[in-house]
Backbone as a printed PyTorch tensor [residue, N CA C, xyz], in Angstrom:
tensor([[[  0.8280,  -1.1850,   0.0000],
         [  0.0000,   0.0000,   0.0000],
         [  0.8790,   1.2580,   0.0000]],

        [[  1.9660,   1.2240,   0.8290],
         [  2.8630,   2.3790,   0.8720],
         [  3.5360,   2.5750,  -0.4840]],

        [[  3.8780,   1.4510,  -1.1170],
         [  4.5430,   1.5300,  -2.4070],
         [  3.6130,   2.1880,  -3.4430]],

        [[  2.3310,   1.8230,  -3.4440],
         [  1.3590,   2.3990,  -4.3700],
         [  1.2220,   3.9000,  -4.1260]],

        [[  1.1690,   4.3070,  -2.8670],
         [  1.0630,   5.7320,  -2.5370],
         [  2.3000,   6.4810,  -3.0250]],

        [[  3.4810,   5.8780,  -2.8690],
         [  4.7150,   6.5070,  -3.3220],
         [  4.7340,   6.6430,  -4.8470]],

        [[  4.2940,   5.6170,  -5.5440],
         [  4.2500,   5.6580,  -7.0110],
         [  3.2890,   6.7530,  -7.4690]],

        [[  2.1170,   6.8420,  -6.8560],
         [  1.1520,   7.8770,  -7.2100],
         [  1.7080,   9.2750,  -6.9540]],

        [[  2.4040,   9.4570,  -5.8480],
         [  2.9680,  10.7610,  -5.5210],
         [  4.0370,  11.1540,  -6.5420]],

        [[  4.9010,  10.2210,  -6.9120],
         [  5.9380,  10.4960,  -7.9070],
         [  5.2940,  10.8600,  -9.2450]],

        [[  4.2370,  10.1520,  -9.6380],
         [  3.5490,  10.4530, -10.9000],
         [  2.9550,  11.8600, -10.8750]],

        [[  2.3540,  12.2320,  -9.7720],
         [  1.7730,  13.5700,  -9.6550],
         [  2.8440,  14.6440,  -9.7460]],

        [[  3.9500,  14.4600,  -9.0370],
         [  5.0260,  15.4450,  -9.0520],
         [  5.6380,  15.5420, -10.4440]],

        [[  5.9020,  14.4170, -11.0810],
         [  6.4970,  14.4230, -12.4180],
         [  5.5450,  15.0310, -13.4330]],

        [[  4.2650,  14.7450, -13.3040],
         [  3.2770,  15.3160, -14.2200],
         [  3.2450,  16.8230, -14.1070]],

        [[  3.3030,  17.3550, -12.9100],
         [  3.2570,  18.8090, -12.7160],
         [  4.5290,  19.4570, -13.2480]],

        [[  5.6630,  18.7870, -13.1070],
         [  6.9280,  19.3510, -13.5830],
         [  6.9750,  19.4030, -15.0940]],

        [[  6.2820,  18.4860, -15.7610],
         [  6.3420,  18.4180, -17.2050],
         [  5.4570,  19.4350, -17.9010]],

        [[  4.5770,  20.1120, -17.1600],
         [  3.6910,  21.0780, -17.7960],
         [  4.4830,  22.2790, -18.2760]],

        [[  4.1630,  22.6990, -19.4930],
         [  4.8470,  23.8340, -20.0890],
         [  3.8440,  24.9690, -20.2390]],

        [[  4.1930,  26.1420, -19.7650],
         [  3.3130,  27.2950, -19.8950],
         [  3.4790,  27.8610, -21.2980]],

        [[  2.4310,  27.7480, -22.1070],
         [  2.4970,  28.2320, -23.4850],
         [  1.7920,  29.5830, -23.6470]],

        [[  1.4310,  30.1990, -22.5420],
         [  0.7600,  31.4960, -22.6290],
         [  1.7030,  32.5700, -23.1550]],

        [[  1.1800,  33.3580, -24.0640],
         [  1.9270,  34.4910, -24.5910],
         [  1.5920,  35.7170, -23.7410]],

        [[  2.4920,  36.6790, -23.6400],
         [  2.1440,  37.9240, -22.9560],
         [  0.9710,  38.5860, -23.6870]],

        [[  0.0610,  39.1760, -22.9380],
         [ -1.0970,  39.8300, -23.5410],
         [ -1.1220,  41.3140, -23.1960]],

        [[ -1.8520,  42.0640, -24.0190],
         [ -1.9720,  43.5040, -23.8610],
         [ -3.4590,  43.8470, -23.8090]],

        [[ -3.9180,  44.4430, -22.6940],
         [ -5.3470,  44.7400, -22.5350],
         [ -5.8720,  45.6830, -23.6140]],

        [[ -7.0510,  45.3430, -24.1430],
         [ -7.7070,  46.1300, -25.1940],
         [ -9.1760,  46.2820, -24.8070]],

        [[ -9.6870,  47.5230, -24.9010],
         [-11.0870,  47.7860, -24.5500],
         [-11.6900,  48.7850, -25.5200]],

        [[-12.9890,  48.8710, -25.5030],
         [-13.6990,  49.8290, -26.3350],
         [-15.1890,  49.7620, -26.0630]],

        [[-15.9430,  50.4590, -26.8720],
         [-17.3940,  50.4900, -26.7620],
         [-17.9800,  50.3140, -28.1580]],

        [[-19.0610,  49.5630, -28.2440],
         [-19.7380,  49.3350, -29.5120],
         [-21.1220,  49.9730, -29.4560]],

        [[-21.4390,  50.7170, -30.5140],
         [-22.8100,  51.1930, -30.6900],
         [-23.3290,  50.6360, -32.0110]],

        [[-24.6250,  50.3960, -32.0540],
         [-25.2810,  49.9920, -33.2910],
         [-26.4020,  50.9920, -33.5270]],

        [[-26.3560,  51.6350, -34.6690],
         [-27.3210,  52.6870, -35.0140],
         [-27.3950,  53.7450, -33.9160]],

        [[-26.2270,  54.0660, -33.3350],
         [-26.1340,  55.1290, -32.3450],
         [-26.4700,  54.7520, -30.9160]],

        [[-26.8260,  53.4900, -30.6660],
         [-27.1940,  53.0460, -29.3090],
         [-26.2260,  51.9750, -28.8250]],

        [[-25.9570,  51.9240, -27.5100],
         [-25.0820,  50.8740, -26.9750],
         [-25.6220,  49.4930, -27.3360]],

        [[-24.7340,  48.5890, -27.6930],
         [-25.1190,  47.2500, -28.1210],
         [-24.7570,  46.2340, -27.0470]],

        [[-25.7440,  45.7480, -26.3320],
         [-25.5050,  44.7400, -25.2930],
         [-25.5180,  43.3380, -25.9040]],

        [[-24.5840,  42.4890, -25.4660],
         [-24.5480,  41.0970, -25.9080],
         [-23.9840,  40.8950, -27.2990]],

        [[-23.2480,  41.8610, -27.8080],
         [-22.6380,  41.7620, -29.1260],
         [-21.2980,  41.0450, -28.9970]],

        [[-21.0800,  40.0490, -29.8300],
         [-19.8470,  39.2490, -29.7770],
         [-18.7840,  39.8920, -30.6520]],

        [[-17.5920,  40.0610, -30.0950],
         [-16.4510,  40.6270, -30.8080],
         [-15.3670,  39.5610, -30.8670]],

        [[-14.7690,  39.3790, -32.0430],
         [-13.6590,  38.4430, -32.1970],
         [-12.4830,  39.1860, -32.8120]],

        [[-11.3040,  39.0230, -32.2060],
         [-10.0740,  39.6220, -32.7340],
         [ -9.3290,  38.5460, -33.5180]],

        [[ -9.0220,  38.8510, -34.7720],
         [ -8.3250,  37.9070, -35.6390],
         [ -6.9700,  38.4880, -36.0230]],

        [[ -5.9040,  37.7430, -35.7650],
         [ -4.5500,  38.1850, -36.1180],
         [ -4.4240,  38.1910, -37.6350]],

        [[ -3.9670,  39.2980, -38.2020],
         [ -3.8580,  39.3960, -39.6650],
         [ -2.8540,  38.3930, -40.2330]],

        [[ -1.9240,  37.9150, -39.4220],
         [ -0.9480,  36.9160, -39.8790],
         [ -1.5440,  35.5120, -39.9060]],

        [[ -2.7200,  35.3400, -39.3290],
         [ -3.3420,  34.0170, -39.2620],
         [ -3.0930,  33.3670, -37.9110]],

        [[ -3.5060,  32.1290, -37.7980],
         [ -3.3970,  31.3900, -36.5460],
         [ -1.9560,  30.9310, -36.3260]],

        [[ -1.4560,  31.1420, -35.1260],
         [ -0.1260,  30.6700, -34.7350],
         [ -0.2260,  29.1620, -34.5040]],

        [[  0.3570,  28.3640, -35.3800],
         [  0.2180,  26.9100, -35.2950],
         [  0.9110,  26.3100, -34.0730]],

        [[  1.9230,  26.9890, -33.5250],
         [  2.6340,  26.4590, -32.3560],
         [  1.9010,  26.7270, -31.0520]],

        [[  1.2720,  27.8900, -30.9430],
         [  0.5330,  28.2430, -29.7260],
         [ -0.6980,  29.0580, -30.1180]],

        [[ -1.7060,  28.3800, -30.7010],
         [ -2.8900,  29.1030, -31.1670],
         [ -3.6820,  29.7150, -30.0100]],

        [[ -4.2760,  30.8760, -30.2870],
         [ -5.1150,  31.5420, -29.2910],
         [ -6.3860,  32.0390, -29.9670]],

        [[ -7.3980,  32.2590, -29.1560],
         [ -8.6370,  32.8900, -29.5920],
         [ -8.8720,  34.0610, -28.6580]],

        [[ -9.0940,  35.2400, -29.2260],
         [ -9.3470,  36.4370, -28.4320],
         [-10.7240,  36.9730, -28.7910]],

        [[-11.5610,  37.1630, -27.7700],
         [-12.9340,  37.5820, -28.0200],
         [-13.4940,  38.2940, -26.7940]],

        [[-14.6920,  38.8300, -26.9620],
         [-15.3970,  39.4900, -25.8600],
         [-16.8770,  39.5760, -26.2130]],

        [[-17.6740,  39.9040, -25.2090],
         [-19.0930,  40.1970, -25.3860],
         [-19.3610,  41.5140, -24.6750]],

        [[-20.1150,  42.3960, -25.3320],
         [-20.3780,  43.7140, -24.7550],
         [-21.3570,  43.6370, -23.5850]],

        [[-21.1870,  44.5910, -22.6530],
         [-22.1170,  44.6890, -21.5260],
         [-23.2820,  45.6180, -21.9090]],

        [[-24.1160,  45.9830, -20.9530],
         [-25.3030,  46.7980, -21.2150],
         [-24.9780,  48.1800, -21.7780]],

        [[-23.7680,  48.6700, -21.5270],
         [-23.3780,  49.9910, -22.0310],
         [-22.6290,  49.9030, -23.3670]],

        [[-22.4600,  48.6840, -23.8930],
         [-21.7180,  48.4790, -25.1300],
         [-20.2220,  48.3210, -24.9120]],

        [[-19.7770,  48.3890, -23.6520],
         [-18.3490,  48.2900, -23.3250],
         [-17.8750,  46.8430, -23.4440]],

        [[-16.6180,  46.6800, -23.8720],
         [-16.0190,  45.3500, -23.9210],
         [-14.5410,  45.4280, -23.5590]],

        [[-14.0090,  44.3060, -23.0970],
         [-12.5810,  44.1070, -22.8740],
         [-12.2470,  42.7480, -23.4680]],

        [[-11.2950,  42.7300, -24.3930],
         [-10.9420,  41.4730, -25.0570],
         [-10.2840,  40.4950, -24.0870]],

        [[-10.5670,  39.2160, -24.3000],
         [-10.0660,  38.1300, -23.4500],
         [ -9.3580,  37.0920, -24.3120]],

        [[ -8.2330,  36.6000, -23.8160],
         [ -7.5630,  35.4800, -24.4720],
         [ -7.4640,  34.2930, -23.5200]],

        [[ -6.8500,  34.4950, -22.3780],
         [ -6.6950,  33.4170, -21.4040],
         [ -7.6290,  33.5800, -20.2170]],

        [[ -7.9040,  34.8210, -19.8580],
         [ -8.7960,  35.1090, -18.7220],
         [ -9.4670,  36.4590, -18.9490]],

        [[-10.4750,  36.7440, -18.1640],
         [-11.2960,  37.9430, -18.3480],
         [-10.4650,  39.2270, -18.3700]],

        [[-10.5800,  39.9610, -19.4840],
         [ -9.9590,  41.2740, -19.6000],
         [ -8.4590,  41.2980, -19.8000]],

        [[ -7.8350,  40.1490, -20.0560],
         [ -6.3640,  40.1400, -20.1870],
         [ -5.8680,  40.6930, -21.5190]],

        [[ -6.7160,  40.7750, -22.5230],
         [ -6.3200,  41.3620, -23.7960],
         [ -5.9260,  40.3400, -24.8390]],

        [[ -5.0180,  40.7560, -25.7300],
         [ -4.5940,  39.9240, -26.8530],
         [ -3.0730,  39.8250, -26.8820]],

        [[ -2.5310,  38.7500, -27.4670],
         [ -1.0820,  38.6810, -27.6600],
         [ -0.6250,  39.7740, -28.6380]],

        [[  0.6620,  40.0630, -28.6400],
         [  1.2090,  41.0820, -29.5270],
         [  0.8980,  40.7410, -30.9820]],

        [[  0.4980,  41.7640, -31.7390],
         [  0.2100,  41.5530, -33.1480],
         [ -0.6850,  42.6320, -33.7170]],

        [[ -1.0600,  42.4270, -34.9730],
         [ -1.9970,  43.3280, -35.6420],
         [ -3.2890,  42.5440, -35.8560]],

        [[ -4.4050,  43.1650, -35.5330],
         [ -5.6880,  42.4730, -35.5160],
         [ -6.7630,  43.1940, -36.3040]],

        [[ -7.7500,  42.4170, -36.7520],
         [ -9.0060,  42.9590, -37.2480],
         [-10.0880,  42.4720, -36.2940]],

        [[-11.1260,  43.2650, -36.1520],
         [-12.2530,  42.8750, -35.3100],
         [-13.4460,  42.5190, -36.1760]],

        [[-14.1460,  41.4700, -35.7710],
         [-15.4170,  41.1240, -36.4030],
         [-16.4950,  41.1460, -35.3330]],

        [[-17.7410,  41.3010, -35.7980],
         [-18.8520,  41.5070, -34.8750],
         [-20.0420,  40.6610, -35.2900]],

        [[-20.7050,  40.0930, -34.2870],
         [-21.9080,  39.2940, -34.5090],
         [-22.8620,  39.6060, -33.3690]],

        [[-24.1120,  39.8970, -33.7000],
         [-25.0720,  40.2920, -32.6710],
         [-26.2920,  39.4030, -32.7530]],

        [[-26.1770,  38.2600, -32.1420],
         [-27.2760,  37.3010, -32.1340],
         [-27.7870,  37.0810, -30.7260]],

        [[-28.4590,  35.9860, -30.5600],
         [-28.9450,  35.6010, -29.2330],
         [-28.0350,  34.4860, -28.7290]],

        [[-27.5840,  34.6240, -27.4890],
         [-26.7080,  33.6210, -26.8950],
         [-27.5360,  32.4720, -26.3550]],

        [[-27.2050,  31.2650, -26.7900],
         [-27.8320,  30.0680, -26.2560],
         [-27.0150,  29.6370, -25.0420]],

        [[-27.5750,  29.7850, -23.8250],
         [-26.7930,  29.4930, -22.6230],
         [-26.3740,  28.0280, -22.4970]],

        [[-27.1000,  27.1270, -23.1260],
         [-26.7570,  25.7050, -23.0310],
         [-25.5310,  25.3660, -23.8880]],

        [[-25.4930,  25.8850, -25.1180],
         [-24.3940,  25.5290, -26.0190],
         [-23.3090,  26.6030, -26.0740]],

        [[-23.5480,  27.7470, -25.4170],
         [-22.6150,  28.8850, -25.4440],
         [-22.3280,  29.3200, -26.8790]],

        [[-23.3520,  29.2430, -27.7330],
         [-23.1940,  29.6650, -29.1240],
         [-24.2530,  30.7030, -29.4610]],

        [[-24.0000,  31.4380, -30.5460],
         [-24.9180,  32.4720, -30.9960],
         [-25.8080,  31.9400, -32.0990]],

        [[-27.0620,  32.3960, -32.1000],
         [-27.9700,  32.0880, -33.1940],
         [-28.4470,  33.4090, -33.7730]],

        [[-28.4960,  33.4670, -35.0710],
         [-28.9330,  34.6850, -35.7450],
         [-27.8780,  35.7740, -35.6800]],

        [[-28.1300,  36.8520, -36.4240],
         [-27.2290,  38.0040, -36.4050],
         [-28.0290,  39.2240, -36.8350]],

        [[-28.3010,  40.1150, -35.8940],
         [-29.0500,  41.3370, -36.1990],
         [-28.2950,  42.2370, -37.1720]],

        [[-27.0070,  42.0030, -37.3330],
         [-26.1940,  42.7880, -38.2580],
         [-26.1390,  42.1340, -39.6390]],

        [[-26.8610,  41.0280, -39.8110],
         [-27.0130,  40.3120, -41.0850],
         [-25.6860,  39.9110, -41.7400]],

        [[-24.7000,  39.5660, -40.9280],
         [-23.4190,  39.0950, -41.4430],
         [-22.5210,  40.1840, -42.0110]],

        [[-22.9440,  41.4270, -41.8910],
         [-22.2170,  42.5560, -42.4750],
         [-20.8020,  42.7270, -41.9140]],

        [[-20.5750,  42.2830, -40.6620],
         [-19.2910,  42.5210, -39.9810],
         [-18.5900,  41.2340, -39.5510]],

        [[-18.8800,  40.1070, -40.2060],
         [-18.3220,  38.8260, -39.7480],
         [-17.0710,  38.3600, -40.4900]],

        [[-16.7070,  39.0180, -41.5790],
         [-15.5550,  38.5860, -42.3770],
         [-14.3110,  39.3830, -41.9870]],

        [[-13.3070,  38.7350, -41.3700],
         [-12.1060,  39.4710, -40.9570],
         [-11.3470,  40.1030, -42.1370]],

        [[-11.4750,  39.5360, -43.3310],
         [-10.7830,  40.0900, -44.4960],
         [-11.4200,  41.3970, -44.9650]],

        [[-12.6910,  41.6080, -44.6420],
         [-13.3930,  42.8260, -45.0450],
         [-13.5020,  43.8400, -43.9150]],

        [[-13.0630,  43.4600, -42.7210],
         [-13.2010,  44.3470, -41.5630],
         [-12.4000,  45.6320, -41.7370]],

        [[-13.0270,  46.7260, -41.3950],
         [-12.3460,  48.0220, -41.4330],
         [-11.8330,  48.4200, -40.0530]],

        [[-12.1330,  47.6080, -39.0500],
         [-11.7030,  47.8960, -37.6860],
         [-10.4300,  47.1080, -37.4210]],

        [[ -9.3150,  47.8350, -37.3740],
         [ -7.9980,  47.2110, -37.1870],
         [ -7.2580,  47.9210, -36.0610]],

        [[ -6.3820,  47.1940, -35.4060],
         [ -5.5430,  47.7930, -34.3630],
         [ -4.3010,  46.9460, -34.1600]],

        [[ -3.3020,  47.5510, -33.5550],
         [ -2.0780,  46.8500, -33.1860],
         [ -2.0230,  46.7480, -31.6700]],

        [[ -1.4610,  45.6490, -31.1970],
         [ -1.2830,  45.4450, -29.7550],
         [  0.1690,  45.0740, -29.4910]],

        [[  0.7550,  45.7170, -28.5140],
         [  2.1310,  45.4500, -28.1420],
         [  2.6110,  46.5080, -27.1830]],

        [[  3.8450,  46.4200, -26.7620],
         [  4.3640,  47.3790, -25.7820],
         [  4.3440,  48.8230, -26.2810]],

        [[  4.5850,  49.0430, -27.5740],
         [  4.5800,  50.4100, -28.1080],
         [  3.1950,  51.0350, -28.0410]],

        [[  2.1540,  50.2360, -28.2650],
         [  0.7880,  50.7480, -28.2470],
         [  0.2970,  50.9770, -26.8150]],

        [[  0.8540,  50.2500, -25.8680],
         [  0.4200,  50.3790, -24.4720],
         [  1.0960,  51.5610, -23.7940]],

        [[  2.3930,  51.7280, -24.0480],
         [  3.2030,  52.8100, -23.4490],
         [  2.8520,  53.0230, -21.9890]],

        [[  2.4120,  54.2310, -21.6170],
         [  2.1250,  54.5550, -20.2140],
         [  0.6540,  54.3570, -19.8550]],

        [[ -0.0780,  53.6130, -20.6660],
         [ -1.4960,  53.3730, -20.4150],
         [ -1.6850,  51.9850, -19.8100]],

        [[ -2.8200,  51.7890, -19.1670],
         [ -3.1020,  50.4670, -18.6110],
         [ -3.8150,  49.5650, -19.6170]],

        [[ -4.3300,  50.1580, -20.7280],
         [ -4.9590,  49.3500, -21.7750],
         [ -5.0010,  50.1400, -23.0790]],

        [[ -5.1440,  49.4240, -24.1670],
         [ -5.3070,  50.0370, -25.4820],
         [ -6.7940,  50.3390, -25.6200]],

        [[ -7.1320,  51.6140, -25.7730],
         [ -8.5320,  52.0260, -25.8550],
         [ -8.9070,  52.2540, -27.3140]],

        [[ -9.8260,  51.4420, -27.8170],
         [-10.2590,  51.5550, -29.2010],
         [-11.3660,  52.5850, -29.3690]],

        [[-11.7840,  53.2050, -28.2560],
         [-12.8360,  54.2320, -28.3320],
         [-14.1780,  53.6110, -28.6670]],

        [[-15.0300,  54.4070, -29.3250],
         [-16.3570,  53.9280, -29.7100],
         [-16.3350,  53.4910, -31.1600]],

        [[-16.7770,  52.2730, -31.3850],
         [-16.8670,  51.7050, -32.7220],
         [-18.3450,  51.7270, -33.0990]],

        [[-18.6750,  52.4880, -34.1210],
         [-20.0720,  52.6590, -34.5330],
         [-20.4090,  51.7060, -35.6800]],

        [[-21.3540,  50.8010, -35.4260],
         [-21.8150,  49.8690, -36.4390],
         [-23.2380,  50.2440, -36.8340]],

        [[-23.6590,  49.7910, -38.0040],
         [-25.0030,  50.0780, -38.4950],
         [-25.6780,  48.7880, -38.9600]],

        [[-26.9840,  48.7220, -38.7710],
         [-27.7170,  47.5460, -39.2210],
         [-27.9890,  47.6100, -40.7150]],

        [[-27.9420,  48.7840, -41.3050],
         [-28.2190,  48.9120, -42.7510],
         [-27.0020,  49.3510, -43.5030]]])
């Protein structure tokens, strides 16, 4: 019994030592979304790196707006931002299905879902952050028509 406990303990310790932290440094990014001049609550924002997906350490950066249209992009945890790079933002404003954590429909009719056509671009990195605590994208005005 003691031998089994010792083997289990060694496995746990070795397993923890073998973990590699693949997190990239992130830079906080925030802004506000309006649709037809009004704050857009529950609007999904996705940041897409213009270079494409990093095959060695892929990440997904996204956010959902609050009641005032405010958002903070997330990659690993709430409000941590995005890894260094140049990004385009896409937008989808549907209804969130709480069971599947997916969106259905889009009140914006797909107008803002293609990262290649997005006009909302920004850079994230130490130069853009400078003496600020986050990169502020200001108010992004979207239209349903």
